[in-house]
C-alpha positions as CSV (number, residue, x, y, z in Angstrom):
1,M,51.9,-14.7,-36.6
2,S,51.7,-18.0,-38.5
3,R,49.0,-18.6,-41.2
4,K,47.4,-21.2,-38.9
5,S,47.3,-18.7,-36.0
6,K,45.8,-16.1,-38.3
7,F,43.1,-18.6,-39.4
8,I,42.2,-19.5,-35.8
9,T,42.0,-15.8,-34.8
10,S,39.9,-14.9,-37.8
11,F,37.6,-17.9,-37.2
12,G,37.2,-16.9,-33.6
13,I,36.2,-13.4,-34.5
14,L,33.7,-14.7,-37.0
15,I,32.1,-17.0,-34.4
16,L,31.8,-14.0,-32.0
17,A,30.3,-11.9,-34.7
18,L,27.8,-14.6,-35.5
19,L,26.9,-15.1,-31.8
20,A,26.4,-11.3,-31.4
21,A,24.2,-11.2,-34.5
22,F,22.1,-14.2,-33.3
23,S,21.6,-12.5,-29.9
24,F,20.5,-9.3,-31.6
25,F,18.0,-11.0,-33.9
26,H,16.8,-13.2,-31.1
27,A,16.2,-10.2,-28.9
28,S,14.5,-8.4,-31.7
29,A,12.2,-11.4,-32.3
30,Q,11.3,-11.5,-28.7
31,D,10.5,-7.8,-28.7
32,K,8.3,-8.3,-31.8
33,S,6.5,-11.2,-30.1
34,S,5.8,-9.1,-27.0
35,K,2.5,-7.3,-26.9
36,N,2.2,-3.7,-25.6
37,I,-0.9,-3.0,-23.6
38,T,-1.7,0.3,-21.9
39,V,-3.8,0.0,-18.8
40,G,-5.5,3.1,-17.4
41,A,-6.2,3.2,-13.6
42,V,-7.5,5.6,-10.9
43,G,-6.3,5.8,-7.4
44,S,-5.1,2.6,-5.7
45,D,-5.7,0.5,-8.8
46,A,-2.7,2.2,-10.4
47,K,-0.5,0.8,-7.7
48,A,-1.8,-2.7,-8.1
49,W,-1.3,-2.6,-11.9
50,Q,2.2,-1.2,-11.6
51,Y,3.1,-4.2,-9.6
52,I,1.4,-6.6,-12.0
53,A,3.3,-4.9,-14.9
54,K,6.6,-5.9,-13.3
55,S,5.5,-9.3,-12.1
56,D,6.9,-12.7,-13.2
57,A,3.4,-13.7,-14.3
58,A,3.3,-10.7,-16.8
59,K,6.7,-11.7,-18.2
60,K,5.6,-15.2,-18.9
61,T,2.6,-13.9,-20.9
62,K,5.0,-11.7,-23.0
63,L,2.9,-8.7,-22.2
64,K,4.5,-5.3,-21.8
65,I,2.1,-3.4,-19.6
66,T,2.3,0.4,-19.3
67,V,0.2,1.9,-16.6
68,K,-1.3,5.4,-16.9
69,T,-2.9,7.2,-14.0
70,F,-6.1,9.2,-14.3
71,T,-7.9,11.3,-11.7
72,D,-11.4,10.7,-12.8
73,G,-13.4,7.8,-14.3
74,V,-15.3,9.6,-17.0
75,S,-12.1,10.8,-18.8
76,L,-10.6,7.4,-18.4
77,N,-13.6,5.7,-19.9
78,Q,-13.6,8.1,-22.8
79,A,-9.8,7.5,-23.4
80,T,-10.6,3.8,-23.5
81,A,-13.4,4.2,-25.9
82,D,-11.3,6.2,-28.3
83,G,-8.4,3.8,-28.1
84,T,-5.9,6.0,-26.2
85,I,-6.1,3.5,-23.4
86,D,-6.4,-0.3,-24.2
87,V,-7.9,-1.5,-21.0
88,N,-9.0,0.3,-17.8
89,A,-9.1,-0.9,-14.2
90,F,-11.1,1.3,-11.8
91,Q,-14.8,0.9,-12.1
92,S,-17.7,-1.2,-10.7
93,Y,-20.0,-3.0,-13.0
94,A,-22.8,-0.5,-12.1
95,Y,-20.5,2.5,-13.0
96,Y,-19.8,0.8,-16.3
97,V,-23.5,0.3,-17.0
98,A,-24.2,3.9,-16.2
99,Y,-21.4,5.1,-18.5
100,N,-22.7,2.9,-21.4
101,Q,-26.2,4.2,-21.0
102,T,-25.1,7.8,-21.4
103,H,-22.4,7.2,-24.1
104,K,-24.2,4.9,-26.6
105,S,-21.9,5.9,-29.5
106,S,-18.7,4.9,-27.6
107,K,-19.7,1.9,-25.5
108,L,-17.2,-0.2,-23.5
109,A,-17.2,-4.0,-23.0
110,V,-16.4,-6.1,-19.9
111,L,-13.3,-8.3,-20.1
112,G,-13.6,-9.9,-16.6
113,N,-14.1,-9.1,-13.0
114,T,-11.4,-8.4,-10.3
115,Y,-12.6,-7.6,-6.8
116,L,-15.2,-6.1,-4.5
117,E,-14.0,-3.1,-2.7
118,P,-16.6,-2.7,0.0
119,M,-18.4,0.5,0.5
120,G,-18.7,1.3,4.2
121,I,-20.8,3.3,6.6
122,Y,-18.6,5.6,8.7
123,S,-19.3,8.0,11.6
124,G,-17.2,10.4,13.5
125,Q,-19.7,10.5,16.3
126,Y,-21.1,7.0,16.8
127,H,-19.6,3.5,17.2
128,K,-22.6,1.4,16.3
129,L,-25.4,1.6,13.8
130,S,-27.9,1.3,16.7
131,E,-26.6,4.6,18.1
132,L,-27.7,6.6,15.1
133,P,-30.6,8.8,16.3
134,D,-33.9,9.3,14.5
135,G,-33.6,12.2,12.1
136,A,-29.9,11.7,11.6
137,T,-28.2,13.3,8.6
138,I,-26.5,10.7,6.4
139,A,-24.2,11.8,3.6
140,I,-24.2,9.7,0.4
141,P,-22.3,10.0,-2.9
142,N,-24.0,12.2,-5.5
143,D,-23.1,10.2,-8.7
144,P,-26.0,7.9,-9.6
145,A,-24.2,4.6,-9.5
146,N,-22.8,5.2,-6.0
147,T,-26.0,6.9,-4.8
148,S,-27.8,3.7,-5.6
149,R,-25.0,1.6,-4.0
150,A,-25.1,3.6,-0.8
151,L,-28.9,3.2,-0.4
152,K,-28.6,-0.5,-1.1
153,L,-26.1,-0.8,1.7
154,L,-28.3,1.1,4.1
155,A,-31.2,-1.2,3.2
156,S,-29.0,-4.3,3.7
157,V,-28.5,-3.4,7.3
158,N,-32.3,-2.6,7.8
159,L,-32.1,1.1,8.2
160,I,-34.4,1.8,5.2
161,T,-36.4,-0.3,2.7
162,L,-36.4,0.3,-1.1
163,K,-39.1,0.0,-3.7
164,S,-39.3,-3.3,-5.7
165,G,-38.1,-1.6,-8.9
166,F,-35.0,-0.1,-7.3
167,G,-32.2,-0.3,-9.8
168,S,-28.5,0.4,-10.3
169,L,-29.2,4.1,-11.0
170,S,-32.0,4.7,-8.6
171,G,-32.0,7.5,-6.0
172,T,-33.6,8.6,-2.8
173,N,-37.0,9.0,-4.5
174,E,-37.0,5.2,-4.7
175,I,-36.9,4.7,-0.9
176,K,-40.1,2.9,0.2
177,D,-39.8,3.3,3.9
178,N,-37.6,5.5,6.1
179,P,-38.7,4.6,9.6
180,H,-36.0,6.7,11.3
181,N,-36.7,9.8,9.3
182,F,-33.1,10.0,8.1
183,K,-32.1,13.1,6.1
184,F,-29.9,12.4,3.1
185,K,-27.2,14.8,2.0
186,E,-25.6,14.1,-1.4
187,I,-21.9,14.9,-1.6
188,D,-18.9,14.5,-3.9
189,S,-17.8,11.0,-3.1
190,K,-14.1,12.1,-2.7
191,T,-15.0,14.4,0.1
192,G,-16.4,11.6,2.3
193,P,-13.5,11.4,4.8
194,R,-13.6,15.2,5.4
195,V,-17.4,15.1,5.7
196,E,-17.1,12.3,8.3
197,K,-15.5,14.9,10.7
198,D,-18.4,17.4,10.2
199,S,-20.4,17.7,13.4
200,N,-23.6,18.2,11.3
201,I,-23.2,14.8,9.7
202,D,-24.1,11.7,11.7
203,A,-22.8,9.1,9.2
204,V,-21.3,9.0,5.7
205,L,-21.0,6.3,3.1
206,I,-17.6,6.1,1.6
207,G,-16.2,3.9,-1.2
208,N,-13.1,2.0,-0.3
209,T,-10.7,3.7,-2.7
210,T,-11.4,7.0,-1.1
211,A,-11.4,5.5,2.4
212,L,-7.9,3.9,1.8
213,E,-6.5,7.2,0.6
214,A,-7.7,8.8,3.9
215,G,-6.2,6.0,6.0
216,L,-9.5,4.2,6.7
217,N,-9.9,0.4,6.6
218,V,-13.4,-0.5,5.7
219,L,-13.1,-3.9,7.4
220,K,-12.0,-2.3,10.7
221,D,-13.2,1.2,10.8
222,S,-16.7,1.2,9.3
223,L,-19.9,0.6,11.2
224,A,-21.0,-1.8,8.5
225,H,-19.9,-2.7,5.0
226,E,-20.9,-4.6,1.9
227,K,-20.5,-8.4,1.6
228,I,-20.1,-10.5,-1.5
229,D,-23.5,-11.8,-2.5
230,Q,-26.2,-11.3,-5.3
231,T,-27.2,-7.9,-3.8
232,T,-23.7,-6.5,-4.4
233,K,-22.7,-8.0,-7.7
234,D,-23.3,-4.7,-9.4
235,N,-20.5,-3.3,-7.2
236,I,-17.8,-5.8,-8.3
237,N,-15.0,-4.1,-10.1
238,I,-14.2,-5.0,-13.7
239,L,-11.6,-4.6,-16.5
240,A,-13.1,-2.8,-19.4
241,T,-12.1,-2.1,-23.0
242,A,-13.6,-0.5,-26.1
243,N,-16.5,-2.6,-27.4
244,K,-14.6,-3.4,-30.6
245,N,-11.8,-5.1,-28.5
246,K,-14.1,-7.3,-26.4
247,D,-12.7,-10.5,-27.9
248,N,-9.0,-9.5,-27.8
249,S,-7.2,-12.5,-26.4
250,D,-4.2,-10.5,-25.2
251,Y,-6.5,-8.1,-23.3
252,K,-8.3,-11.1,-21.7
253,K,-4.9,-12.3,-20.3
254,L,-5.0,-9.3,-18.0
255,V,-7.9,-10.9,-16.1
256,T,-5.9,-14.1,-15.5
257,L,-2.9,-12.0,-14.5
258,Y,-4.9,-10.1,-11.9
259,H,-5.9,-13.4,-10.3
260,D,-2.4,-14.9,-10.3
261,K,-1.6,-16.3,-6.9
262,D,1.5,-14.1,-6.3
263,V,-0.3,-11.0,-7.5
264,Q,-3.2,-11.7,-5.1
265,A,-0.7,-12.2,-2.2
266,Y,0.7,-8.7,-2.9
267,I,-2.7,-7.0,-3.3
268,K,-3.9,-8.5,0.0
269,K,-0.9,-7.2,1.8
270,A,-0.7,-3.9,0.1
271,F,-4.4,-3.0,0.7
272,D,-4.9,-4.7,4.0
273,G,-7.4,-7.2,2.6
274,T,-9.8,-4.5,1.5
275,K,-9.8,-5.4,-2.2
276,V,-11.7,-8.7,-1.8
277,E,-11.0,-11.0,-4.8
278,V,-13.9,-12.0,-7.0
279,N,-13.0,-14.5,-9.7
280,K,-16.2,-15.3,-11.5
281,P,-17.3,-15.5,-15.2
282,V,-18.7,-12.3,-16.7
283,S,-22.1,-14.0,-16.9
284,Y,-22.2,-13.7,-13.0
285,L,-22.6,-10.0,-13.4
286,T,-25.4,-10.2,-16.0
287,N,-27.6,-13.0,-14.7
């Protein structure tokens, strides 16, 4: 091989080595610029965030999202408060308020809102609310936030009336008028679909996450369900983080990601329209 040929070959090898090194350092720089965020979710929310994590919108924000699934909200909120989880996606604003009231040393903060997943009134025996007999037994969730929510829904369809001071954690003792003499049975919210089939229960109020898992569509299968208005704003779902992270700009990007047009198209299709988008400022929840 001539000296000129050796020079050309050596120069070519050098160029390839430099290109490889550039690619490596460029990739490393990209990795370093990417932000890792762990999102905790319960039930169907995990499926939604697994899609978001892989979406083009997430790639554009340079966020690397890892989704961890939990089976209950209390442990997820505690994991978020202690920093094991960065952001969680599962709870209504009312649930969040109830958690903060009982965990004052490890409070959470709201990053933004996502959707209303309507609670519905279901019955295995009747097809219309007007068919419910006087003295009917109605099953409602036994956790305070959802007990209150269920009673508000019953009041919104004029089956009962509530006292003026009825709040997000109020219970059956705050019912002002029960003209049909309904009997209320408090149950574990996750047992709602099974309780619906109980011949001793005339109607049951079920949250949509539980209903979806049982193959029920609140928009089609319920006798009545929540609408988006001022009376249901406490039931809007939120993204929450530890209070110390409330101003984290990367975490706030998750709110924008959730409301991305393509993400919303997927969520509407995947959940048959039952996660009704709510894209309002956090102040909407508190005013």
